NUKOL-581187 format. One record per atom (N, C-alpha, C, O): x, y, z negated. Coordinates in steps of 0.02 Angstrom, whole numbers, plus 50000, padded with zeros to 5 digits. Example, Ala and Ser with C-alpha at 12.3 -4.5 7.8 and 13.67 -1.06 7.14 Angstrom:
2
506604971649610/506154977549610/506604983549610/507124983449577/506424988849646/506844994749643/506455000249606/506705005749598/
***
This chain:
258
500414994050000/500005000050000/500435006350000/500235011350029/501015006049967/501435012049961/501735013950029/501895009550069/501795020350040/502145022950097/502785026350072/502835028150014/503265027050117/503895030150097/503795037550081/503475041150119/504075039650025/504035046750006/504475050950052/504975048550079/504285057150060/504715061650097/505315063450054/505315062149994/505815066350085/506445067550051/506515074850032/506065078950040/507105076450006/507235083349986/507325087850047/507335094050040/507395084950106/507505089050165/506865090250205/506895092950260/506305088350177/505665089850210/505315083750234/505515078050221/504765084850270/504375079350296/503635080150281/503215076850312/503465084650234/502765085650217/502405089850269/501785090250269/502775093150313/502465097750362/501965094150407/501465097050427/502105087950423/501685084250469/501355078150437/501055074050472/501395077650371/501095071950336/500425073850307/500385077550258/499895071350339/499225072250311/499035065550279/498745061150311/499205064950215/499165058450184/499665053850219/500245055550227/499435047950239/499865043150273/499875044250349/500235040850385/499465048950373/499455050450445/499965055750463/500065060550425/500275054950520/500695060250548/500265064450595/499935061850639/500285071050585/499895075650627/500375080650658/500965081050639/500135084250707/500555089250740/500715094950693/500325096650649/501305097950703/501495103850664/500965109250675/500775110650731/500755112250621/500245117350625/499535114750615/499075118650606/499445108250618/498775105250611/498605103750539/498015103550521/499105102550497/498975100250429/498565105250388/498095103250353/498735111750394/498405116650351/497645116650360/497275116950312/497415116250422/496695116150435/496365109950406/495815110250380/496705104250412/496425098050385/496375098350309/495875096250279/496895101050277/496885101750204/496345106650182/495995105450133/496265112050219/495735116950203/495045113550203/494635114750159/494925109250253/494285105750256/494175101450194/493615101050168/494705098150171/494655094050111/494415098150052/493955096150016/494725103950042/494555107849982/493905111749988/493595113349937/493685113150049/493005115850056/492495110550032/491995112350002/492635104250047/492185098850029/492175097349955/491655095549927/492745098149921/492795095849851/492755101549800/492765100249740/492715107849823/492775113549777/492315113149717/492535114149660/491685111749728/491195111849673/491275106049624/491005106249569/491645100949644/491745095149601/492485094149584/492675088949558/492895099249599/493615098349595/493845096649524/494205091749515/493655100549476/493895099349408/493595093049378/493925089549339/492965091649395/492665085449372/493045079449400/493175074649364/493215079749464/493585074249493/494285073649465/494545068149459/494595079249446/495245078849412/495175074949347/495615070949330/494635076149311/494515072349250/494475064849265/494775060749231/494095063149317/493995056149333/494635052949362/494795047249346/494995056749403/495595054049435/496165052949385/496565048349393/496185057149333/496735056549285/496505054049216/496895054049168/495875051949211/495595049849147/495655055449095/495755054249035/495585061649119/495615067449074/496315069849058/496385074949025/496825066249080/497505067949062/497735074549093/498205077749067/497425076649148/497645082849179/497575088749131/497955093549136/497095088349085/497005093749036/497605093948988/497845099348969/497845088148968/498425087748923/499045090448959/499425094248930/499135088449022/499715090649060/499695098249070/500215101649065/499115100949084/499055108249094/499195112049030/499515117349031/498965109448974/499125112648910/499875112548897/500155117348872/500195106948915/500925106548907/501275111548952/501785114448932/501005112649011/501295117449058/501265124549028/501765128149030/500685126349002/500605133048974/501025133948911/501295139348898/501085128548872/501505128848812/502235129948830/502585133848798/502465126448882/503165127348904/503275134248934/503815137148926/502775136848968/502815143648994/502865148748938/503255153548942/502465147748886/502475152048827/502385159348845/502825163448832/501815161148874/501705168148895/501715172848834/501415171348783/502065178448841/502115183048783/501465186648770/501055187748815/501375188548708/500775192248688/500915199748692/500915203348641/501035202048753/501165209148764/500855211348829/500765207248875/500695217748835/500405220348896/500915220648952/501525221248940/500675220249013/501105221249071/501425214949098/501755215249150/501345209249065/501645202949089/501185200049142/500585199349131/501475198349200/501075196249258/501265189349282/501855187649286/500765185249297/500875178649323/500495177849388/499925180149395/500815174549436/500485172649498/500355165249496/500825161249492/499725163349499/499535156249498/499315154349569/498775156249591/499725150549603/499615148849673/499245142249679/499355137549640/498795141949728/498365136049738/497955134749675/497805128949658/497785140149641/497435139549577/496715141849581/496455144749533/496385140549637/495745143449653/495215143349598/494865148249588/495155137749562/494625137249512/494795141049447/494385141549403/495415143549443/495605147649385/495825143849324/495965146949272/495855137349327/495975133249268/496625135149232/496625136149171/497175135749269/497815137349239/497825144649215/498055146049160/497585149149256/497595156349238/497195157749174/497415161549132/496625154649168/496225155649107/496605153349045/496585156648994/496945147749051/497335145148995/497915149848977/498065150948919/498235152649029/498785157249017/498545163648983/498865165948935/497995166349006/497725172448975/497545171048903/497695175148859/497235165448890/497055163748820/497685163048777/497695165548721/498205159748804/498815158748765/499185165248752/499565165748703/499075170248794/499405176748785/499005181348739/499185187248730/498475178748710/498055182948668/497665188148707/497475193348681/497535186548771/497155191048813/497565196748843/497275201448871/498225196348839/498655201648865/498905200548935/499035205348971/498985194348956/499265192849022/498785195149077/498175195149069/499085197149134/498715198649194/498885193149245/499465192249263/498375189649267/498475183949312/498185185549381/497645188349388/498565183549432/498325183849500/498265176749526/498765173149531/497655174649542/497535168049570/497545168649646/497155172449675/497995165049677/498045165049750/497885158149776/498145153149753/497445157949826/497255151649857/497085153049929/496825158349946/497235148249973/497075149050043/496355147250058/496095148550112/496015144250008/495345141550018/494825145749983/494815146249922/494385148950022/493875153349994/493375149749951/493105152749904/493225143449965/492745139749924/493005138749854/492635139349805/493645137149848/493945136249782/493955142949744/493815143149684/494115148349779/494135154949747/493435156949722/493375160049669/492925155249760/492245157049740/492065153749673/491735156749631/492285147549664/492175144049601/492545147549545/492275148549490/493165149549558/493565152949507/493285159649487/493265161249428/493055163549535/492765170149520/492155169449476/492055173349429/491735164649492/491135163549452/491315161549380/491005163849333/491805157349373/492015155149307/492335160849267/492225161449207/492735164949301/493045170649267/492515175449240/492575177949184/491995176649279/491465181049257/491105178249196/490945181849149/490965171749197/490625168549141/491035168649078/490765168949022/491695168449085/492155168549028/492325175549005/492665176448954/492105180649042/492275187449025/493005189149038/493305193249004/493295185949090/493995186849105/494125190649170/494685190649196/493615193749196/493685197049261/494195202749259/494505204349310/494295205749200/494785211149195/495505208549192/495975212149207/495575202249173/496245199249166/496465195249227/497065194249239/495985192949266/496135188349321/495845191049387/495255192349392/496285191949436/496065193749503/496165187949550/496585183549538/495795187849605/495805182249652/495975184849721/495685189649746/496465181549753/496715183649818/496715177649865/496985172249849/496415178549923/496425173249974/497015174350020/497025179250058/497505169950017/498115170750057/498485164150058/498305159350023/499015163950098/499415157950110/500035157950065/500385163050061/500175152350033/500765151849990/501415152750029/501925154350000/501385151650095/501985152350136/502105159550157/502635161150186/501635163950143/501695171050162/501335175350111/500775177750124/501635176250053/501315179649998/501255187150012/501745190250033/500665190050000/500555197150016/500755201749958/500365206149938/501365200749932/501595204749875/502305207149887/502685204049925/502475212649854/503145215349859/503635210749822/503445206749780/504275211549839/504805207949803/504775209749729/504585215249710/504965204949687/505055206149615/504425209049582/504465214149547/503855205849595/503215208349568/502995204849505/502685207849461/503155198349498/502865194249445/503395191649396/503975190649414/503175190649334/503605187749283/503615180149285/504095176949263/503085177249312/503045169949317/502635167949378/502205171749401/502795162049403/502435159149460/502255152049440/502695148049423/501615150449441/501395143749424/501005140749482/500675144149520/501055134149487/500665130449537/500545123449509/501025119949493/499925121449504/499755114949475/499375110749526/498825112649548/499655105149544/499355100349590/499185103649657/498675101949689/499605108249679/499475111649741/500055111549790/499945112049851/500655110849766/501235111549810/501265106049863/501515107149918/501005100149848/501035094749897/500555095849955/500615092450007/500085100549947/499625102150001/499875107750046/499545109450096/500445110650029/500745116050069/501165112750124/501615108850108/501045114350187/501435111050240/502185112250235/502575107550237/502385118550228/503105120150226/503295121950154/503305127750134/503435116850115/503575117650044/504185122050033/504195126149987/504695121150075/505305125150067/505165132550075/505445136650039/504725134250122/504545141350132/504155143950072/504275149650050/503695139950045/503315142149987/503775143349927/503675148149890/504265139149918/504735140049862/505155146249871/505305149749823/505355147649933/505735153849947/505305160049933/505555165049907/504665159649949/504205165149935/504115165949860/504065171549835/504085160449824/504025160749751/504625164449722/504555168749679/505215162749746/505825166049723/505805173449739/506005177549697/505585175249797/505575182249819/505135186549775/505335192149756/504535184149758/504065188449722/504185188549646/503875192549611/504625184249622/504785184249550/505285189849534/505725191349573/505195192749476/505685197549450/506315193849429/506285187849415/506885197149427/507485194049397/507325191849325/507055195749286/507495185749310/507305182949245/506635179549246/506415176749195/506295179649304/505645176449310/505695168949316/506235166249328/505135165549307/505145158249302/504615155049346/504055157449352/504815149649377/504365145349415/504195139149374/504635136049344/503555137449371/503335131149342/502865127749391/502375130649414/503035121549407/502635117749456/502445110949426/502885106849411/501805109849418/501545103549393/501265099649452/500855102149490/501495093449460/501265089549518/501275082149501/501685079849462/500805078549531/500835071249528/501505068949557/501755071949605/501795063749528/502475062049548/502565054549552/502095050749563/503185052349544/503375045349554/503365041749487/503775043149444/502915037049479/502855033349416/503485029149406/503685025249449/503795030049348/504445026849335/504405021249284/504915018249267/503805019649260/503725014249211/503495007849247/502985007949280/503875002349240/503654996049269/502964994049244/502774995749187/502594990749285/501914988449272/501424994349279/500934993749315/501564999949245/501115005749252/501065007949324/500535010049347/501625007649361/501605009749431/501115005549472/500765008249515/501094998949459/500644994649496/499914995749476/499474995949518/499804996649411/499124998049387/498875004649416/498305005149438/499295009649414/499105016349438/498965016149513/498495019349537/499375012449551/499255012049623/498595008649639/498225010949682/498455003249604/497824999649616/497225004149599/496735004349636/497275007649543/496735012349523/496645017849576/496085019349596/497195020649598/497165026349643/496835024449709/496385027949732/497065019049740/496835017449807/496165013949809/495815014249860/495975010649755/495345007049755/494785010849720/494215011049745/494935013849662/494405016849622/494265024149641/493685026149644/494785028049652/494685035249661/494255036949722/493795040849716/494395034149782/493955035649838/493235033549826/492765036849847/493145027949791/492465025649776/492115030449727/491525031949735/492485032749677/492205037749631/492025044049668/491505047149654/492435046049716/492295051949756/491645051249794/491255055949799/491515045349821/490895044149857/490295044849811/489775047649831/490365042449749/489795042549702/489685049549675/489115051949673/490225052949654/490155059349619/490105065249667/489695069749658/490515065149719/490545070949765/490205069549832/490145074049873/490005063349843/489655061849905/490115059949963/489875058150016/490775060449952/491255058750005/491865055549974/492135057949924/492095050250005/492705047049981/493325049050018/493885048649991/493255051150081/493835052550124/494285057950096/494895057150097/494015063650070/494465068750043/494905066049987/495475068049980/494635061649946/495015058949891/495515053749914/496035052649881/495365050549969/495865045949999/496475049950021/497045047850011/496355055850051/496915060150070/497315062250009/497925062050009/496965064349956/497315066749896/497755061349866/498315062649844/497505055249865/497895049649839/498505048349883/499055047349858/498395048249948/498955046949994/499475052449991/500075051149996/499255058649983/499725064249981/500185063849921/500765065949924/499935061049865/500355060049806/500925055149822/501485056149801/500765049849861/501275044849876/501805047449925/502355044849928/501625052549964/502095055250012/502545060649982/503085061950009/502335063649928/502695069349898/503395067049874/503465061549848/503905071349881/504575069449858/504575067549783/504195070249744/505015062949766/505065060949695/505375066649654/505555071849681/505425065549589/505635070849544/506315073749562/506395079849565/506795069549576/507475071949591/507495075749657/507825080949662/507145073249707/507145076549772/506785083349769/507005088149800/506235083649732/505885090049727/506295095049687/506305100949705/506625092849635/507065097349597/507615100149642/507805105949636/507875095949687/508385098249734/508105103649780/508455108449797/507485102949801/507165108049844/507105114649806/507225119949835/506925114349743/506865120449702/507545123849697/507585130049702/508065119949686/508725122849682/508945126049747/509265131349746/508785122949803/508975125749868/508615132249883/508855136349923/508045133349851/507675139649861/507985145349822/507775151149830/508495143849781/508845149149745/508775148949670/509105152749635/508365144449644/508235144349572/508805141049534/509145136549559/508915143549473/509415140949428/509085137249370/508485137749359/509495133449333/509265129849274/508645125649290/508155125549252/508685122249346/508115118149369/508095111749328/508595108249321/507505110249301/507415104149262/506695101949269/506275105449297/506555095949243/505865093549245/505735088949186/506185086149156/505085088349170/504865083849118/504335079149148/503885081349182/504415072649134/503915067849155/503355067349103/503475067749043/502755066449127/502185065149084/501855058649104/501795057049163/501635054949054/501285048549065/501675043949111/501405041149159/502315043149096/502735038549133/502915040849203/503155036849243/502815047149217/502975049749283/502375050449329/502445052349387/501775049049303/501175050249344/501155057649364/500975059349420/501355061849318/501435069049333/502125071249309/502415068349263/502385076449341/503015079449321/502955086949323/502635089749368/503255090249274/503245097549270/503955100049283/504415098649244/504035103849337/504675106549357/504735113849337/504255117749341/505335115749316/505465122549294/506095125149329/506585121449337/506085131549349/506665134749378/506645142149362/506105145049354/507235145249359/507295152349340/507615156349396/508065153849430/507395162449405/507725167149450/508205171249409/508005176049376/508835169449411/509335172649369/509835176749411/510285179849384/
***
């Protein structure tokens, strides 16, 4: 069932799950997936990870440790539903200013509605744009976060270079992504669950299984922890490191613009 992961030198540009597509075609296909799953996205994350994505996201925000002071800015990329940004604002005592950027308008619509319900519209703004071409000046943000989104970006190296560009000196990148399971036995159990149960759950809960089949396949194609850390380093980041969660089902990568 497993397919070969892409390497530190690229390969995700034309990988739509296990299918190879033409350069430039992937982004439209991925957009269609997220238009379909937007209203059930966080619910499906619960089902796909048995609720563990909430624990991993809390760990991400804890490691970020946003300061409780005015003027601190974070860019949350591919964060359309606002899940990470809301947690960051809460952890900062309501002082952080978050910009949620997503290429998918359906995901952003969900996030805007949730921000309004939480009374966070003054702290969180929403921007529809491409991670490969950020509409911000150099050295704008104190932090850049992306959770479970980088593997859906066709040109990951370009997105990482853009992350570096918009960060202030001393700024930090944090990237949470499904990764390469490193625990024996768990890897086989996780693979069986992913390929057999998740698409079926998608059919029942969201009415479609195909988008979730892509999401599962895209996890298997994404570079492993060491290769992705190498990509972050090549984008210019220093002190690059990562932490595995749940045996490597997810990994949190950190890098600094020094």
